[in-house]
C-alpha positions in Angstrom: 4.8 5.0 19.2 7.9 5.5 17.3 10.2 7.9 19.0 10.7 10.3 16.2 6.9 10.7 15.9 6.3 11.1 19.7 9.0 13.9 19.6 7.2 15.7 16.6 3.8 15.5 18.4 5.1 17.0 21.6 7.0 19.8 19.5 3.5 20.3 17.6 1.4 20.2 20.8 4.0 23.1 22.4 3.8 25.5 19.3 -0.1 24.9 19.1 -0.8 24.9 22.7 -0.7 28.8 22.5 -3.6 30.5 20.5 -1.7 32.0 17.5 -3.8 34.6 15.3 -5.0 32.1 13.2 -6.6 29.9 16.1 -8.0 33.4 17.8 -9.6 34.5 14.2 -11.1 30.8 14.0 -12.4 30.9 17.5 -13.8 34.3 17.3 -16.3 33.0 14.5 -17.5 30.4 17.0 -18.1 32.4 20.3 -21.4 30.5 21.2 -18.9 27.4 22.0 -17.0 26.7 24.8 -13.7 28.3 23.9 -11.5 25.8 26.0 -13.1 22.7 24.5 -13.2 24.3 21.0 -9.3 24.9 21.2 -8.7 21.6 22.5 -10.5 20.3 19.5 -8.4 22.4 17.1 -5.3 21.1 18.8 -6.3 17.4 18.8 -7.1 17.8 15.1 -3.8 19.2 14.3 -2.1 16.5 16.2 -4.2 13.9 14.2 -3.5 15.2 11.2 0.4 15.4 12.0 0.3 11.9 13.6 -1.1 10.4 10.2 1.2 12.6 7.9 4.5 11.8 9.8 3.9 7.9 9.8 3.6 7.9 6.1 6.6 10.4 6.0 8.9 8.9 8.1 7.9 5.4 8.3 6.3 5.3 4.7 3.2 3.6 5.9 -0.1 4.0 7.9 -0.1 3.7 11.6 -1.1 0.3 13.0 -4.0 0.0 15.2 -1.6 -0.4 18.4 0.2 3.0 17.2 -3.1 4.6 17.0 -3.8 3.4 20.4 -0.8 4.8 21.7 -1.9 8.2 19.8 -5.1 8.0 21.7 -3.1 7.3 25.0 -0.8 10.4 24.3 -3.9 13.0 23.7 -5.9 11.4 26.9 -2.4 11.9 28.9 -2.2 15.7 27.7 -5.7 16.2 27.3 -5.7 18.8 30.6 -2.6 20.8 29.2 -4.9 21.2 25.9 -7.2 23.6 27.4 -4.8 25.7 29.6 
């Protein structure tokens, strides 16, 4: 994965790992779901959106299949941290 994009994803992960007020409000409306899984889903969604946007913004193209596989590996390697 491009180093600039990977850095942006790490920064996005750090900024979203703590539940901000918007995420707390959203989670409050879905109390019947497991809060850790729900929060991890929100983070993964935000990271995926950032991953696609940054490829288009920085590299001026869509990510390749290999880059998407690297993104999935990034998610797998950090999944435990998402629910902490």
